[in-house]
N, C-alpha and C positions, 0 to 999 in steps of 0.2 A: 723233670729230674732223672739225674742219669743214674742209673744203680750198675754200681762196682762191686760183684758180689769179693770174697775174699776165701781163698783155702785156709783149713786151720788144722794143727797140728795134732796127733794123735793126745797129748797132755793136755790142750786147749778143750778138744771135745770132753775128755774125763772131768776136767774142771767145771764145764758148763753144764751136767747133766744133774737136775736138783733133785732134793730128796724126796718131793712131793709136788705132783704137777699140778697148778691152778686150772690149767685151761692148755690142751695142744691145741687149740682150733688157730689156724694163722691169723692174727688182724692185719688188719690194713697198715701199712707203713710209710711214711712220708719222712723225705729227707732231702737236704739240699749242699748238707756240709760234711755229711759223713759217709762212709760207706757202709756196706751192707755184709753180713757175716751170715752163710749157710752152714746151719748145723742139723742133722739129722733131717736133711730134707725139707727144714725149716730158715726163718728168715728173721735176723734179729740185726739192731741198728749198733756199730761200733763206734757207741757214744764218746768214749774216749780215747779212741785214735790208736786203741792198744793192738788192732791184731788177732785181739781172742775175746769170747764172750765171757764178758763178767756177770757175777749174779744179780747185780743191778739192773745189767741191759736184757736180763733172761726174762720174756713176759710170761713165762710159763710159772715163774716163783710167785708167790703171795705177795702184795704192796708191803706187807709188813717187812717181810725177809729182805725186799728190792731194798727198801728204806735204809733198814740196819745195816744193809752191807754198803749203801751209798754214802751214809754218813761216816763210817770208819775209811772211807777213802777221803775226805774232804777235810781242807785245811780252817781253821779257828776261822779265818776270814771268810770262807765260804759259807760256813754256818753260820755265821752273824749275817752276812749278807740275805740267804735263806730267810732269815726272822725279818728283813726289811720289807715293807710293800709300799713303793714308791709311786709318784703319779708320773705316768710316762711325757717326757718331754714333747712339747709340739711346739713346731717355730710360730714366732712372734704371739706368744702367749702365755700371761703369768699361771695361768690356771690348768693350761692345758686344752684348751677349746682349739679348734683348725679342723684342717683335713688333712695334715701332714705330719708327720714325726720329725722331732731334731734327730736325724739318725746320729750325728757326731755325738749328741748330748745323751743318746741313748745307749751308744756304744762306751761312753763311761758309767753310766748306772749299771748296767748288764756285766760288761766285760773286767770293769774296774772296780767298781764296789759290789761286786759279785750279788746284784740283787735279781731275783728271778719272781717278782710277783708287781704288777703295776696295773696302776688303774689308768682307762684309757677315758678321756674326753673329747674322743675325735666326734666329729660330725658325721652322720651315717645319709648324708642326700647322695652318695655314690656308693651303695655298699660294697660292690667290686674294688673300690678303691680301698674302703675302711679295712676290709679282708686283705688285701695285699700289703697295706701298713703294718697289720698286726703280723701278717709274713716277716715281714721285713726284723721284727723282734725278735722272732722265733729264730730266723736265720742268725744272727748274733749271738743268741744263746746258744745254737749249736755249734759256734765255733769253739765257745768255751771249753776251759781244761776236761769239764766230764758231762759239757752237753746237757745240761740240765734246762730243760724247756719253761717259758715264761709261763704264767699264769696271767692274764690280761683280765681283769675285774672293769666292773661298770657298777654307776648308779642306776635307777631307774630309768627307762628310755620310751616306754610303752604308756604314759598317759598323755591324754591330750590336752596341747595348750592352745587357748584362743587368741589368735591374733587376728584381727581383722584386716580380711583381703587376703589371707592364706591360712592355711588347713593348719600348718603346725611349723614349729620350731626344731621339731624333734626329728627331721629326717624321715627316712622311707618307714621305719618300723610301724607297725598296726599301732592303732591309737586309742586306746580303752578309756573308760574313766579312770580316775584317781582310785585307789583302792579303796578309798571311802566309798565311792559308786559300787565297787563289788560289795562293799557289807551293808549297804542301801538295798541290792540286790538277795542276798542274806544266802547264796546258795553256794555250798563248799566245791559242790562237784564243779560248776562254771568255775570258779576260783582257780582249780586244779588245772581246769580247761585253759585259761587266760595264762598261766605261769607255763604251760607245755607249750603253747604256740611262742611265747617270749623265749622260752628257752629254744628253742629251734631257730628261731632270728638270732641270737645270742650266738649259739654253735657257728651257724652258718659266717658271721662274719671273724670268730677266734673270738669271742668274750667267752672264757670259760668260768668264771667266778660272778655270782650276783650279791652286789652290797645291799642285799635285801633278804625278807620282808622288815616291816616293823612290828614288832609285838607290842609296842607302846600302847599304854591306856591312855585313851586322851582323854583324861577326869578334869585338866585345867582349860577351861574354854575358851583359854586367850593366848594358848599356847602356838608357837609359831610353825612347830612340825606337822600338825594335825594332819594335813593333806594327805601324808605318806603312810597313817595309819589306817586301822581297821574301825576305827571310830572308840567307843566308852563303854561297851556292854564288855564283861571279860569272856562271857562263853561264846559268843559271835565272834571277837578278835580270836579265841583260840582257836575255834574250829577254821578260821580263813586263815590263820597262819598253816595251819598243818595242812590245807588243800593245797596252798601256796608253794609249800617246801615240796610236796609230792609231785607237784607238777614240773618244778624246777632243778629236782634232784634224779627224774623221769624213775619216780617208783617212790614208795616210802620204805625201801629196808637197804636205804644209804647209797654212797654213791657208787657208780658204774659208768662205763664210756658213752653211755649217752646223759651223762648228769653235767649239769652246770652246777658248781659248788654253792649252796645256799648260805648266805650269812645273815642270821636273825640278828635285829639289834633293836632297842638299845638295852642290855642287860644292867641295872633294871631301875623301874621307878621315872625315866625321863618324862614322862608326861605329867606328874605332878608338879610342874615347873614354877618356881616361885614368881608369884604376881604376872605368872604366864610366857616371862622372859626366857628366850632360847639360852642354852650354857654353852654354845659358841662362843658365847658373848661373856664377856668380864661379869658387867652386871647382871646375867643373868646363869651363875655356875651353881645357883642350888636349886636344890629340889624339895619340899616340903612335906610333911606327913601329917597334918593336924589331926586327922581319923584314923592314927597307927593302921594305915591300912596297904602297908607295903607288901602282906602276903598275896592280896588280890592283884596286884602290879605284876607279880610273881607268874599266877596263874596260866594267864596268855602263852608264856615261855614253853609251858607244859606240851600244848600242841605241834610247838617243835621239835621237842624232845620225842613226842610219839613217831614221827616223820623222821626222824635219826638226820636231823639237819647236823651238814657237816663243821660248820662255826658260827659262834656267839661274837658279836661286839660290844663290848659295855659301853654306857654310857657316860659322858663327861660330865654329870653331874657330881656332885657332892650330895649325898642324902642329909639334908641338914638336921641334926639330933636326932637321926632315925635310929630304932632300934630293931635287931630282929630277934625273935625268940627271947627276948628279954635282954639281950646285950646289945650293947651300944655300939655303933657303927662307927669306925677311924672316920674320921672329916676330911677325906681327900676324894677325889674323883674315882670312879668306879675303875677305871683303869689301873688304880694303885691300891686296890682293897683285897687284901689277903681274905678277907670274910667271907665279901662278896663273889670272888672268883675260884679259889679254892676250897675253901669251907664250905659254902651253901652251893656253888653252881657247880665244881666236879665233885664235893661231898655228898650234900644230901642228895643231888639230881642227876647225880652220875654221868654228866658231859665227858665225854671221851675226845671229841674232837680237838680244832684249832679254836684259839681266843686270840681274836685280831682287835688290837686297839682302834679306836676311832683316830682320826686324823690329829695331827700334830700336838699330841699329849705331853710329848718330851720338849716342846720347844718353848721358848719364852715368848710372855706376853708383853709388851712393850710397845712403846709411842702410839701408833696408831692403833695397834690392840687396843690400848687401854683410854687411849683419850678421843678415839674416832678418825675418822679419816676430813681431810678439806670437802668443802661442799663442792659438789659434781665429780668426785674421786671415787669411781669404783673400790671399795676395799679389797685388799688382798689380806687372807687371814694371817694373824699370827700364831701364838701358842695357847695350849689350853691345858697348863699343867695344874688345875686345881686343886688346892691344898697342898700342893710339893712346890710350889712357886719359889720357896727357899733353897730347894735342891738345884744343884749344878744338871744340866742335860745328863750327864753320865751316870749321876746320881738316881735320876728320876728312872732311867733304863733300869737298874738294878732294881730299884724298888719296884718296879711294874713287872720284871719277871718273876722275881720272887712272888709276886702276887699273884701271879698264873697266866701273865701275857705271853702268847708263842710269837706272836707277830705284831710290827707296828706299821700302824696307817700312816702313809704321806711324808715318811721320812726317809733316806738312805744314809743316814750317818753310822754304819755299821761299825766304824771304827771305835766308836764308844763303846760297843759291847766287846769287841777284843780287847779293849783299854781294861774293861772291868775286870774280863778271866783274868788276863795277865796281872794284874793288880790284887789277885783273888778276892774281889768282891764278888763273883760269880764263878761256880766252877764249869768248867767245859760240858760235863756230863748234863749240866742242867740246858745249855744250850743244844746237846743231842737229843733230847727230848723234843724240843720245841721243833728240831730241825725235823727228825722224825717224823714228828704228826702234821705237818705239811709236804713232805714229800711224799708220804704214803698218801696223799689226797692226788696229787699228780699222777702216781703209778694208778690209782684205783680209776684215776677217768680217763687213762689212757692216752694222756697227753706227752708223755716220753715215747711212746710209739707213734702219734698221729699229730703233730702238732702244726702242721700246715693245712691249709683248706684251700678250695678252688673256689675263686675270685666269681666266677661265672655261675656258679651254685648261690651264693649268696643274693647275686641279682634275682636270681627265681625265688628265694626261699623268702626272704626280706621284704615284709608288706604283702604278701601274697593275698589276690581280691578275694576269694574265699574267706580266708582269716580277718579282711578287713571288715567284710560283712559280719561275720560274728562280735567285732569290736563295736561295731555299729551297733548293734542288738543289743550289747551291752551297756553303751553310752543310754540309749533309747529307755531299755528296763531301768534303770540306775534312777532314773528321773522322778524326785518325790513330790506330786501336788500336795501344797499345802493349804490352798485356798481356790475356791470355784464360784465367787459369790454369781448367782442367775444362770448359772450353766453357761456361763460365758465361752468355756472350751467344751467341744473342739470348735476349733475356727472354720467357718465356710470360706472357701478361694473365691476369688473374686474380689473379696473386699479390698479397699482403700486403707493402707497402714504405713504410719510415720515411725521408725525405726531408729533405736539408739544403741549402739554397740554393737550392729547387728551388719551384716554385710547386704546393701541393696539387690545385689544379683541372686542372693539366696531366697530372697522373697521373692523375686519377681518367678526363679524357676518353680519354687512352690506354686506360683498361681495368683498372688498377689500385684497388687498395682501401690507402688512405694510414692508417699506425698512426700511435700517438705516442709510442712507444721502439722500438728496435732490437730488443729482447726479444720483441715480439711480431709482428716483420717476418719474413718469407721471405726477403727483400733489402734491403739499404740502398743508396739513390744519393745520391751526393755531387758537389756543385759547389764546388770550389774555386779558389782563384786563384794564379799563381805567386805564389811570397813574396818580400816586399822588406821592407826595414828603415823602419820610419816614421820615424825622424830624416831621413831621405834620400829622401823623397818630395817631388820636384820639380814645383812648382805652374808654369806659363806660359801665358799667356792665357786663363786659367779654366779648364784641363784639368790633373787629377794625373796625374804621369809616376812610375814606382816606379822606385826607385834601391836599390844597397845589394845583402846578399846573397840567395843564388837558394836558400837549403837552408830545408826546412820545420822549425822549434824548436819544442818542447816548448810554448811559449805562443802558439802559432800556432791561432788559433781552428779555421781550416779542418782543421789537422793534428787536433787535440784531438776535432775530430768524426770522422774517418777511426778513430782509436784507438779510441774508445770505439763506433762501430759495429761494426768491425771483429772486435772482442771477444766480438760475439753473435750475428751473422750476416754471410753471404757479403757482399761489400761491392763496391760499382762507383761508381768514383771518374772524374770528369771535369772537368780542368783545362783552365783558362783560359790560354794558353800566350802571353801579350803579350811576356813574355821566357822564356829556357829557363829551365826549373825542373828542381832537383835533386830527384830523385824514388825516391831509393834507400831512404829511409825509409818511403815510401808504397807503393812495389812489394812489400816485404816483408809488407802488410797488408792491401792489396787485392785481389780476386781477379782483377777486369777496372781496368783502368787507359785512359782514351782522353783525348789533347789535343783540345783545340779551340781556335779561333781566333776565335770568336763564333758561337754557337747559339743559338736559341730553343729553351724546352720543348720546343714541340711537336714540330720537327723531331728534337731528341734523343730524344726518347721514339718517333718511326717509326724513328730510325737502331737504338735498344736493342733495338726488337721483331724488326726485318727480318732475312731469311737471308741478305740481300745481301753479297756480299765488299764488304771496307772497301779502298778504292784511295787514301787519303790518306796521303801519306810526310812525315816531317818536312822544312821548311824550312833547319832548324838542327838541329845535334848537342844534346842533353841530359848536360852535365856527369854524373860520378858524385859528386863532392864539391867543395866551395869549396874545398880542397887545390890540387885539378885547374885550378879555374878563375884561384887567384892564379899557377898556374906558368905558364899557355899566354900567349901572344904576342897584344896586343889589336889588331892588325894583320893577324893570320892567321886564315884562315876553318880552323871546323871542326879544332883542333889542340890539345886538351885532352888530357891522358891517361887511357886507359882509359876513353871516356864509357859511360855506361849504356845511352844509346841513339845509336848513329852516326846522322848526316845522311842522310837518305834510308828512314829506316828507317819501317815501319808493315807490321802483321800484316794478312793476307788476312779472316782470320777466328779 
């Protein structure tokens, strides 16, 4: 980057002097398309190419002062653009997966629609490439009239995903257990450390906003989104959420130059999903509260507020026939609810940050969204405008803004907000409020000063070996020992093993001999997944989530392997619990059963052969039958009748 300092006139110098200095230490500046100004021996970026220092360019001013000045300079179209949070377009992919951005499409989004918040779904197999691709977005943004940088966001990337023969599909980021595994460990300090490492990896590739954590209380065991939660104990979820945000935002005092903006979700009651169906789908748009327990679902979010969380994302769900403090709630998705967003979130809980809607709440649900996709085709999400389907997209924007939404996820049709102001359905002042909140966060995190990152630093930072050691230790400590009949564990090396769902090389590396039939083995080792029903497998944004029954049935391939092996040899089963599983007919066959929340084969074998005490505890209960699941109340934690394993269960050995 070539620096081209400009000389300033005396009048420009006078105009640039702030009334009160926030900080006079020269921050690091990075730029590709703008020149630098020198004032009082300090350097500033000439973002609007005017040749003089404007207040919003002056890093000595407070973020509030800078945002207020910038908003005064913005057109209505630019303010509306700030209120969009689009999906960064990737070549040859409708959902944004891939390795490169479609730069022409990104130009239209950033320069044309004035959008400067974008979710990335780029692969991180090459962190340097990912960093440089995000730099390209910043370069486009820096050429715009006001030089407003892009906030690049991401869904979680650091949970281990098991694929036989490959370590992970999530690129080079450190791979930890799911947040459920952190809850199984139950150490807030560790959760803070986890998020702190993730923060540093995100910053290294140019990700400045985390669409996480989930503070949802997982009270409905069939729900498809449990894997991203901290379970169903309100106190534990509250504490884990607080630790996560303090790690991600680089402390508990709000945003600073080392922060990744944290978006806690989904406000509120998402985990009380009716019949366990997810509200990404039209058949799952309701959450139900037969136990009148909405307040307990709110409580975990107070952990986020204690950590000064920057942003909140409302749930898609309609809180069906629910009331709060005796007042019935309007039967609309939370993104359209003035009661939930303005009266309760901002009013009662004093939240002052950005409210970012979940994706596509202003879009229509039609065709495949309503009727499902043809067999063999991965669905592309439609719209989730639950409760306001009868409104036009523009009317939905208006209702959401009036309810309290500042920014809209997954959409870039900012012209509809412009139209709404021109047609006097919204005031320009209301858009100013949202634009200022969003821009303050960009200023507070130093994004205006230093949006570009060093690709080589990304290589050194992402997936550091010492960090992966910490992540492996977390995988190991998150394992929950549910059964160990006859002290089968720990296993002695040198045994002959039959494997199902496990890479033979990992077993050989751990000192075992792999055989091709249970009858030839001393022990069988089986990886299984919590059951689900294929017709109720929900897809959203390219990821499959499981719905339906939690019970192993006779036609379940994992269960068939368990039956086959257990007839011939002592069997060890580890079950991936992305949801609670009913293990009644597994427990009576396997000698040892271990719950996992994402664990590599290498870590699994190190745990199976160790005499170290198990410390993981279940973050939710495991019901004894589907009959018990059907009788329990969707909004009440761990209330099934006679659970097979209670919440908090975990053997030591």
